[in-house]
N, C-alpha and C positions, 0 to 999 in steps of 0.2 A: 780529821780522820778520813782517809780515802774511802770512797764508795767502791763496792765490788760490783762489777758489771753484771747485767742479767745473763749474759753468756756464761760467765763464771759460775753463777748460781745454778743455771741449768745443767752445766757440765758436772757439778758436784752432785746434784740430785740424780743425774743419770748414772754417775759412778756408784751411788748407793743402790739404785735399782739393778744395775748390772751385777754387782756383787751379790745381792740377794737372789737374783735369778740363778746365778751359778750355784750358790749354796743350796737353794731350794731344789734345784734339779738333781744335785748329787746326794743330798741328805734328807730331803722332804721338809715340809713345813713344821711338823711336830718336832723334828730333831734339829731345828735351826733356831737359835736364840738371837736376840738383838746383839749380844756379845759376839756371836759368830759373824753376823753381818758387819759389825764394826771392824772385826779383825780382817775379814775378807776384803772390805773396802779400803782399808788402810787409813781411814779417817778417824777422828776422835769421837767420843761420846757426844760431845756438844754439837759437832758437825752433823751427825746423824739426826739427833733430836731437833735440830734447827729445821729440818725438812719433813720429818715424820715423827709423830708422837707415839707410834706403836708398830709392832710387827704386822698387825692386821692392815694398817695403812700401806705398808710396803707391799704386802701381798696384793692388794688391790692395784697399786701402781704397776706392779709387774704384769698383772693380768691385763690392765688397760693398754699396755704396749704390745700385747700379744696379737699379732696379725700375721697371717700367712698369705703369700701371694697366690690368690686363686687363679685357676686357668683363665685365659682370655677368651677361650672358646671351648665348646663341649665336643671336641674332636678327640679321637683316640690318642693322637700325638700330644695334644695339650693336657689331657687328663693324665697320661702316663708321665709327662714332664712334671706336672704338679705333684704327683705321688712320689716321684724321685726327689723332688725338692723337700718334701716332708721327711723322707728317708734320710737325706743328707743332713738335715737339721737335727734329726735324732742322733745320728752318728757324731756330728761335730760338737754339739753342745747340749746333748741330753734333752732336747726340746720335747720329745714325746713324754719323757718322765715328768717334766715340768707341767705339761698339759694334764697328765693323769693326776698330779698333785692338785692342780687348780680345780679340776672337776670334783675331786673328793672334798676339797675344802668348800667349794660352792654348795655342796649338799648340806652343809651345816652353817654357812654364813650367808644370811640374806643379802648383805651388801655385795659380796663377791658374786652371789648367784645373779643379782641384777646386772652386773657387768657382763658375765658370761652369757646371760640370756640376750642382752643387746648385741653382743658379738655374733652369736649364733643366728639371730634374726637378720643381721646385716649380711652374713654369709649366705643364708637362704635366699634373701632378696637378690643378691648379686648373681647367684647361680640361676635363679628363676628368669632373670633377664637374658641369660645366654641360651635358654632352651629354644631349640629350633621351632620355627613357625608351625610345622606339622604336629608338634606335641604341645603347643601353647596351652591348650585346655588342661593339661596335666602338669603345668609348670610348677605349681606349688608342691605337688606330691613328689615330683622328680627332684626338686631342690631339697626337700625334707630328707628323702632317701640318700641323696648325694652327700649331704652334710653328715648324716648319721654313719654312712659307710666310711667316710674319711675319718671321722672320729674313732670308729672301730679300728681302722688301720693304725692310727696313731697309738691307740691303746695296745694293740698287738706289738708295735715297736717298743713301747715302754716295758712290756712284760717279757717278751720273747727275744728282744734284741733285734738284729737285722732280719727283716722279713721282706721277701720278694713282693713288690707291688703289683706284679702282673695279674694275679687273680683278682685283686681289688679293682684294677683298671678295667679288666674284662667285665666284672660285675657292674661297675659304674656305666660302662658303655651299653650294657644290656638294659639297664634302667633308662638311660637317655634315649635309646633307640626304640624301646618298647617291645 
């Protein structure tokens, strides 16, 4: 019997995660069943259960892959560009709605909460590294506020639809500059 390559296995797993991400973003976790994920992926029951034993495992896998490209600097241009990226992802694939679902589910799932907490800590650490030397003493506070305001912007996109990032960028720059 021929062996299936690791690349093939990885591609099938990713196909399931992508299908679940799409379904979760459009219908939410509560209104998505394993049957829905199977249908969305185009794979069989057996194929899905080969990779994941439950919907909860798929939720965690979706969350583990969720990373946004943070700005490379804390300049007005870089921060505005980052928020435009968040806005584009919300428009193109309902990413803001997915993030809202993940946060809500993390409130009741300790396993998912641990993943989200690790991701938020990594984001805060990355932003703290970018804080200008003149504000280095406040790097932790600036990073905390930056991540919180970005999360609030994402939530606004999830609820209100397309939201102008300019006021959020101005607020972030005010926090950064002090």
